[in-house]
Phi, psi and omega in degrees: 000140180246143178286094180196163173251124180256142178226136176279133185229124178228004179093349178289160178301323180295318181289329177293322175295323179295322179298316179299317180293317182294324179296316177298319180295321179296321177296316180298324181275348183060048178226164178292156173257132182241116179266125182241123175248124181257124174266105181281101184277149176298164179292329180268142184280353186279068177267123180305137184302316179300322179294319179295320179296319180298316178299317182295319180295319179295318180297315180297317180296318179297312180297318180296314183296317182287327175295318178296319180296317180296319179293322179292320180288331184226078181306134181095348179287130175278124182239126178249150178233143182221131170254126181238148177240141178140201179282129186302316182301313182293316182293317182289323178294318178298318179295321180295323181289343181267351188245160173295321185208142176239141181237131179234150177276145184218142172271342184081222183301131179103001177103183180225168186257171172066214183285346179267079188253109174040268185297332180292309181298318180294325179293320178296312180297321182286341185251333187298141180273352180241162181299146177232136179246134174255130184234143176230159177299147184234048184306311188257010185276134175293136180309122184289150179228013186263011178065215181253125178258132182237121173276127186224143176243108186289352182272357181228153178303136184212033181300318181297321179295317180294317180298314179298317183295312182291322177297317181294319178296320180294319180295318187268352182065038183244151176285154177253140173234108178272128185240118175246119180256146182209162174228153178294136176302147180301334182295340179288327174045230186295334182300326181291332178283318181291321183231089180301339181297337178298316178294320180296321179296317179295319179298318179296322179296316180294321179296321177297320177295324179292318177298319179297322180294323184276340188306310180296330179286325176296321178292321181290325180244069186298335182274358181261126176280122183231118180253143179242134180224134175244120185233154178271134176138180179294127178303318181297313181296316182295321180291317178297322177298313180292333182292340184300331181243011183270154173271337179201141175243135181238129178228157177263158176225125177265151182292116178225136179236130177250188180301332182256013179110192183298146177211165182269156171287166186292331180293307179300320181299315181294316181296318180302319185277339187242347182284130174283343180270156173304145182239123175261128179249118185253123178294136178239168178284000000 
């Protein structure tokens, strides 16, 4: 792994927004920015030479222009450029595994453009061993004031999620809001209707557990404001709701393999597709 921020670049509006976000992140981390352009070649090798040259020239021009823009916006930032050929999923995942952080452009609901096409972006996020951030253009978005929102499950190990969240908040000087969503177990049944206090008691217990989990991190990052909230409802819905005013949303991803390979849980999947804010997906054990 190399100390750098990598960003996938294909010339789409989404990938250009990702470059801007990644450049700022690289400055905050004091590491180089690495622009990666993947040329997704056809299965057959008979590519006309003029067409191949045109593709190469466009790729070189795109990388050069975006590297210059990043350097102009952030004087002193080291910018590296890479042209890769092959399957987009494999090349982007390999690049993500070599970097501290990878940033990809996203359209959100309805798919994404360029080489980051639906299953490709999800495959990279589902396979990468390092955190990946999805960014989309924010033309019409009201400037957010909600800091960083973190979806957390206190019932599973989440050290990597906590470390990433507090480090990011410290770099950006933003407050953290940890959100744990829950629902009453079905076994409570009619008792929860007759006595609403049962639900309140369980909620207070979960909130106490969340505070205990955060306490050592609060001491370690004394300058970071960290708020904990335990709410009733669907985790996916609650996170998307909180994302409307957030500057960044952070969720964890556990290693899961299905018949077609690695995949995301429904919470991360929903947040990625519906959050207007950039979404960081952190691999967990």
